C-alpha positions as CSV (number, residue, x, y, z in Angstrom):
1,M,-90.5,43.6,62.2
2,Q,-88.6,43.4,58.9
3,D,-85.7,45.9,58.3
4,G,-82.9,44.1,56.6
5,N,-79.8,42.8,58.3
6,F,-78.2,43.9,61.6
7,S,-75.1,41.8,61.3
8,V,-71.8,42.0,59.6
9,D,-71.5,38.6,58.1
10,G,-68.0,37.4,57.8
11,L,-66.8,34.0,56.7
12,R,-69.8,31.9,55.8
13,G,-67.5,29.3,54.4
14,L,-64.5,29.9,52.2
15,T,-65.9,27.7,49.4
16,S,-69.3,29.4,49.2
17,V,-70.5,31.1,46.1
18,G,-71.5,34.2,48.0
19,F,-68.1,34.8,49.3
20,T,-68.2,38.6,49.1
21,Q,-70.9,38.5,51.8
22,F,-68.1,37.5,54.2
23,A,-66.7,40.9,53.5
24,V,-68.7,42.7,56.1
25,D,-70.1,45.2,53.6
26,V,-73.2,45.2,55.8
27,V,-71.2,46.7,58.7
28,A,-70.7,49.8,56.7
29,R,-74.5,50.2,56.5
30,V,-74.8,49.4,60.2
31,A,-72.1,52.0,61.1
32,A,-73.8,54.6,58.9
33,R,-76.7,54.6,61.2
34,D,-74.5,55.9,64.1
35,G,-72.3,58.2,62.0
36,V,-69.1,56.1,61.8
37,A,-69.4,55.2,58.1
38,R,-69.9,58.8,57.1
39,V,-66.2,59.2,57.6
40,A,-64.5,59.1,54.2
41,L,-62.0,56.2,53.9
42,K,-58.4,57.2,53.0
43,E,-57.7,55.1,49.9
44,P,-53.9,54.8,50.5
45,L,-54.6,53.3,53.9
46,V,-57.1,50.8,52.5
47,V,-54.7,49.8,49.7
48,A,-51.9,49.4,52.3
49,M,-54.2,47.3,54.5
50,L,-55.2,45.0,51.6
51,A,-51.5,44.5,50.7
52,A,-50.6,43.8,54.3
53,A,-53.5,41.3,54.7
54,K,-52.1,39.3,51.7
55,S,-48.4,39.8,52.6
56,P,-46.1,36.9,53.5
57,D,-45.2,39.0,56.6
58,P,-47.6,38.1,59.4
59,A,-46.8,41.4,61.2
60,A,-47.6,43.6,58.2
61,L,-51.1,44.6,59.4
62,A,-50.0,45.4,62.9
63,N,-47.1,47.5,61.5
64,L,-49.6,49.8,59.8
65,L,-51.2,50.9,63.1
66,P,-48.8,53.9,63.5
67,D,-49.9,55.1,60.0
68,F,-53.5,55.0,61.2
69,R,-52.6,57.0,64.3
70,R,-50.8,59.6,62.3
71,A,-53.8,59.8,60.0
72,R,-56.0,60.3,63.0
73,V,-58.1,57.3,62.3
74,S,-59.6,56.0,65.5
75,K,-59.8,52.4,66.5
76,D,-63.6,52.7,66.2
77,V,-63.4,53.7,62.6
78,L,-60.7,51.2,61.9
79,A,-62.9,48.4,63.2
80,D,-66.2,49.6,61.7
81,C,-65.0,50.8,58.3
82,Y,-61.5,49.9,57.3
83,I,-61.5,46.2,58.3
84,P,-64.9,45.6,56.6
85,E,-63.7,47.4,53.4
86,V,-60.5,45.3,53.2
87,A,-62.5,42.1,53.9
88,R,-64.9,43.1,51.1
89,R,-62.1,43.7,48.7
90,L,-60.5,40.3,49.6
91,G,-63.8,38.6,48.9
92,R,-64.3,40.4,45.5
93,G,-60.7,39.6,44.6
94,W,-61.3,35.9,45.2
95,E,-64.5,35.9,43.1
96,D,-62.7,37.8,40.3
97,D,-59.7,35.3,40.5
98,E,-57.4,38.1,41.5
99,V,-56.7,36.7,45.0
100,S,-55.9,33.2,45.9
101,F,-57.8,31.0,48.3
102,A,-54.8,31.0,50.6
103,Q,-54.6,34.8,50.6
104,V,-58.2,35.2,51.4
105,S,-58.0,32.6,54.2
106,I,-54.9,34.1,55.7
107,G,-56.0,37.6,55.1
108,S,-59.4,37.1,56.9
109,S,-57.7,35.5,59.8
110,R,-55.3,38.4,60.1
111,L,-58.1,40.9,60.0
112,Q,-59.8,39.0,62.8
113,S,-56.7,39.1,64.9
114,L,-56.3,42.8,64.3
115,L,-59.9,43.3,65.3
116,R,-59.2,41.4,68.5
117,D,-56.1,43.4,69.3
118,I,-57.6,46.9,68.8
119,G,-60.7,45.8,70.7
120,A,-58.8,44.7,73.7
121,C,-59.5,48.1,75.4
122,W,-63.3,47.8,74.9
123,S,-65.3,46.5,77.8
124,A,-64.8,42.7,78.2
125,D,-67.2,40.0,79.1
126,G,-67.3,38.7,82.6
127,T,-69.5,36.6,84.9
128,E,-69.7,39.3,87.6
129,A,-72.7,41.7,87.8
130,Q,-72.4,44.4,85.2
131,S,-73.4,48.0,85.6
132,G,-74.9,48.0,82.1
133,N,-76.8,45.5,80.0
134,T,-75.6,42.2,78.8
135,A,-76.3,40.5,75.4
136,L,-75.9,37.0,74.1
137,L,-74.6,37.0,70.5
138,I,-75.0,33.6,68.7
139,V,-73.5,32.4,65.4
140,P,-75.5,29.2,64.7
141,G,-74.0,25.9,63.5
142,R,-73.2,25.7,59.8
143,E,-72.1,29.4,60.0
144,Q,-68.4,30.4,60.2
145,H,-68.6,34.2,60.1
146,T,-66.7,34.9,63.3
147,L,-65.1,38.1,61.8
148,G,-68.7,39.5,61.6
149,A,-69.6,38.4,65.1
150,L,-66.4,40.1,66.4
151,T,-67.3,43.3,64.6
152,V,-70.8,43.4,66.0
153,S,-69.7,42.5,69.5
154,G,-67.1,45.3,69.4
155,W,-69.7,47.8,68.3
156,L,-72.0,46.7,71.2
157,R,-69.2,46.9,73.7
158,R,-68.4,50.4,72.7
159,Q,-72.0,51.3,73.6
160,G,-71.4,49.9,77.1
161,I,-73.1,46.6,76.5
162,S,-71.4,43.5,77.8
163,V,-71.4,40.7,75.1
164,C,-71.1,37.0,75.3
165,V,-70.3,35.4,71.9
166,R,-71.1,31.7,71.2
167,V,-70.3,30.1,67.9
168,A,-72.2,26.9,66.9
169,P,-73.5,26.2,70.4
170,S,-75.5,23.1,71.1
171,T,-78.9,23.1,72.7
172,D,-77.4,21.9,76.0
173,E,-74.8,24.7,75.8
174,I,-77.4,27.4,75.3
175,E,-79.5,26.0,78.2
176,A,-76.5,25.9,80.4
177,I,-75.3,29.5,79.8
178,L,-78.8,30.8,80.2
179,A,-79.1,29.0,83.5
180,Q,-75.7,30.4,84.7
181,R,-75.8,34.0,83.5
182,H,-78.3,36.8,83.1
183,F,-78.8,38.4,79.7
184,D,-81.0,41.3,78.7
185,G,-81.2,40.4,75.0
186,A,-80.0,37.9,72.4
187,L,-78.8,38.5,68.8
188,I,-78.5,35.7,66.2
189,S,-76.4,36.3,63.1
190,V,-77.2,34.3,60.0
191,A,-75.5,34.2,56.6
192,C,-77.3,31.4,54.7
193,R,-80.9,30.5,54.4
194,E,-80.1,26.8,55.2
195,T,-79.3,27.9,58.7
196,L,-82.8,29.4,59.4
197,E,-84.1,26.0,60.4
198,V,-81.4,25.8,63.0
199,C,-82.3,29.3,64.2
200,T,-85.9,28.2,64.7
201,G,-84.6,25.6,67.2
202,L,-82.3,28.1,68.9
203,V,-85.0,30.6,69.3
204,K,-87.3,28.0,70.8
205,T,-84.6,26.9,73.2
206,I,-83.9,30.5,74.3
207,K,-87.6,31.3,74.8
208,Q,-88.2,28.1,76.8
209,A,-85.1,28.5,79.0
210,T,-86.0,32.1,79.9
211,S,-89.8,31.6,80.2
212,N,-90.3,33.7,77.1
213,R,-88.5,36.6,78.9
214,L,-85.5,37.2,76.7
215,P,-86.1,39.4,73.5
216,I,-84.3,38.2,70.4
217,A,-83.0,40.1,67.3
218,L,-82.0,38.3,64.1
219,G,-80.0,39.5,61.2
220,G,-77.3,38.4,58.7
221,A,-76.3,38.3,55.1
222,V,-79.3,35.9,54.5
223,L,-81.4,39.0,54.5
224,E,-79.3,40.6,51.7
225,R,-79.8,37.8,49.2
226,G,-82.7,37.9,46.8
227,G,-84.8,40.4,48.7
228,E,-86.9,37.7,50.2
229,V,-88.6,38.2,53.5
230,V,-87.0,36.3,56.3
231,T,-89.1,35.3,59.3
232,V,-88.3,33.0,62.2
233,S,-91.0,32.2,64.8
234,G,-90.3,33.8,68.1
235,V,-87.9,36.5,66.9
236,D,-88.8,39.9,68.2
237,I,-87.0,42.0,65.5
238,V,-85.3,41.3,62.2
239,T,-83.2,44.4,61.2
240,N,-80.0,45.6,59.6
241,D,-79.7,48.5,62.0
242,L,-77.9,47.7,65.2
243,A,-79.2,50.9,66.8
244,K,-82.8,49.7,66.1
245,A,-81.9,46.2,67.4
246,V,-80.6,47.6,70.6
247,L,-83.7,49.7,71.2
248,A,-86.0,46.8,70.3
249,L,-84.2,44.6,72.8
250,G,-84.5,47.3,75.5
251,L,-80.7,47.6,75.9
252,T,-79.4,50.8,77.4
253,C,-76.3,52.4,75.9
254,K,-73.8,54.4,77.9
255,R,-73.2,56.8,75.1
256,P,-75.6,58.3,72.4
257,L,-76.0,56.0,69.4
258,S,-75.6,59.1,67.2
259,T,-72.1,59.7,68.6
260,A,-69.0,58.2,67.0
261,K,-65.3,58.9,67.4
262,T,-63.5,60.2,64.4
């Protein structure tokens, strides 16, 4: 099934030509499916966040959190809309020679740290039995978009789905975790076409290790480039809509997908 790109693809490599794809512009389209991105961004807050991300002061971003609370911007909206927008502007600024390499590198790292901090209250991973579904989220080797993976995992956790994130796992690592833990679905996030060959091997490993039981969704910025059809043998759905991916994987959400905090 072809539907675009479910993932928010962050840092695919700071030296890549397609740097703006790291900016998580896809997450805005993903969030739009469940109502979050329909919230109009407050431009002064976006501008302040961008300045803080580039600031010499490492605490500048965290110091803005009271401003977001006063503006009644929830952590959900901060994660799904404001962080992606600031990341997108950082990427555009780098391509337009308005932002330095160092500023983009440091800024993206700070955005990732902020995302971790505000997501600390969302359901965490664990090895114990979960009351809800569990998902394995994989960022293949050659990819470095961990900001995107964090955004996707945060969205899933807010739906009551426990998420285990693995970045550039080896075949042995995938086989080991599938042997140790139960998952109800897997998601693979891909930014560049060169990684699709790696994905084919990942999918084969997952299917073999689970006796073809585990359904797999694939998405990523690779689906946004050139309008080409992307297919990987064994994948159950390719989509830009996390709600559709969740449904295709048979995952159960603890709150309606159409509901979002504002």
